[in-house]
C-alpha atoms as one frame of an Amber mdcrd trajectory, in Angstrom:
protein
   9.242  13.781  -2.925   7.320  11.579  -5.352   4.090   9.859  -4.351   5.655
   6.396  -4.648   8.678   7.426  -2.550   6.414   8.971   0.076   4.185   5.900
   0.222   7.152   3.561   0.548   8.716   5.625   3.337   5.340   5.769   5.115
   4.764   2.008   4.763   8.309   1.239   5.914   7.589   3.191   9.121   5.039
   0.542  10.096   6.155  -1.726  12.926   4.169  -4.489  11.188   6.531  -4.267
   8.183   9.616  -4.160  10.413  11.048  -7.409   9.025  10.730  -6.319   5.382
  14.113  -5.491   3.853  12.678  -3.227   1.161   9.472  -2.461  -0.664  10.134
  -2.775  -4.373   8.340  -0.786  -7.093   6.435  -2.409  -9.966   8.024  -5.741
  -9.109   7.553  -8.542  -6.616  10.767 -10.465  -6.007  10.765 -14.245  -5.755
  11.987 -14.081  -2.140   9.726 -15.629   0.495   9.053 -12.310   2.201   8.973
  -9.871  -0.731   6.791  -6.747  -0.864   6.023  -4.672  -3.971   4.084  -1.487
  -4.691   2.396  -1.093  -8.097   0.626   2.011  -9.377  -2.701   1.393 -11.091
  -3.345   3.259 -14.347  -6.615   4.888 -13.269  -6.757   8.315 -11.605  -9.859
  10.128 -10.412  -9.665  13.938 -10.666 -11.895  16.787  -9.535 -10.902  20.257
 -10.805 -11.316  23.131  -8.375 -11.993  26.793  -9.129  -8.424  27.831  -8.281
  -6.993  25.407 -10.865  -5.892  22.781  -8.367  -7.228  19.224  -8.360  -8.321
  16.700  -5.836  -6.860  13.434  -7.136  -7.302   9.845  -6.074  -4.709   7.334
  -7.180  -4.717   3.615  -6.511  -1.771   1.359  -5.729  -1.535  -2.388  -5.351
   0.479  -3.528  -2.361   1.634  -7.116  -2.917   3.188  -9.513  -0.428   4.879
 -12.805  -1.298   4.530 -15.235   1.607   5.173 -18.956   2.151   2.014 -21.112
   2.066   3.127 -24.735   2.174   1.870 -25.396   5.685  -1.531 -24.609   7.151
   0.226 -22.682   9.920   1.954 -20.508   7.251  -1.397 -19.586   5.763  -2.892
 -18.740   9.155   0.180 -16.646  10.008  -0.176 -14.820   6.670  -3.827 -14.010
   7.363  -2.922 -12.650  10.820  -0.007 -10.633   9.419  -2.014  -9.066   6.606
  -4.855  -8.265   8.973  -2.305  -6.332  11.071  -1.161  -4.437   7.944  -4.780
  -3.482   7.213  -5.324  -2.378  10.830  -2.182  -0.203  10.714  -3.321   1.510
   7.495  -6.820   2.050   8.916  -5.392   3.554  12.121  -3.034   5.877  10.229
  -5.933   7.166   8.132  -8.105   7.544  11.237  -5.313   9.498  12.992  -4.673
  11.482   9.781  -0.996  10.476   9.821  -0.357  10.541   6.106   2.743  10.080
   3.948   4.755  13.096   2.831   4.190  13.183  -0.943   4.763  16.883  -1.577
   1.018  17.666  -1.588  -1.627  17.809   1.158  -3.087  14.325   1.632  -6.806
  14.103   2.415  -7.027  10.347   2.994  -5.360   7.014   2.442  -7.619   4.004
   2.507  -7.858   0.397   1.468 -10.225   0.172  -1.472 -10.277  -3.602  -1.061
  -9.132  -6.005   1.626  -6.176  -8.306   1.088  -6.682 -11.541  -0.796  -4.583
 -14.286  -2.353  -3.820 -13.196  -5.899  -1.794 -16.192  -7.051  -0.202 -19.302
  -5.640   2.573 -21.765  -6.458   3.550 -24.899  -4.555   5.672 -22.985  -2.055
   4.394 -19.428  -1.871   1.563 -17.063  -2.699   1.151 -13.423  -3.660  -1.375
 -11.512  -1.566  -2.718  -8.152  -2.676  -4.521  -5.199  -1.191  -5.360  -1.931
  -2.909  -4.563   1.454  -1.388  -6.283   4.648  -2.487  -4.593   7.957  -1.731
  -6.511  11.212  -2.151  -4.564  14.456  -2.230  -4.722  18.024  -3.534  -2.418
  18.620  -6.485  -1.344  22.133  -7.269  -0.907  23.118  -3.654   2.647  22.401
  -2.525   3.320  21.942   1.172
């Protein structure tokens, strides 16, 4: 399984994301409740003696949400705080996605924030960092 596929399956298992139809890749649909996962170009690598690597890759997780009303914006803040709490708890419990390699951690490298806004909706972003050992298949 690819890292992106594993992350999407893991995220879709969240009860917080229960109402999300699908998490798209490298795209954020114009729908009011769209979610997209984007891989960042930077990778941190540490080579080990046995030839394997400990790698950290970063992914943007974007949410498109309605923001016309004050209540919408408050609801969005509450919702995204629940997403952050779910990710934190999964990392704490060491319940990681199946990506084909042993995962050491999955963390938020920044909290969610409003990335862009139009009259009717906004894109919110948080950054996930996944650290795993490449070269050791599970």
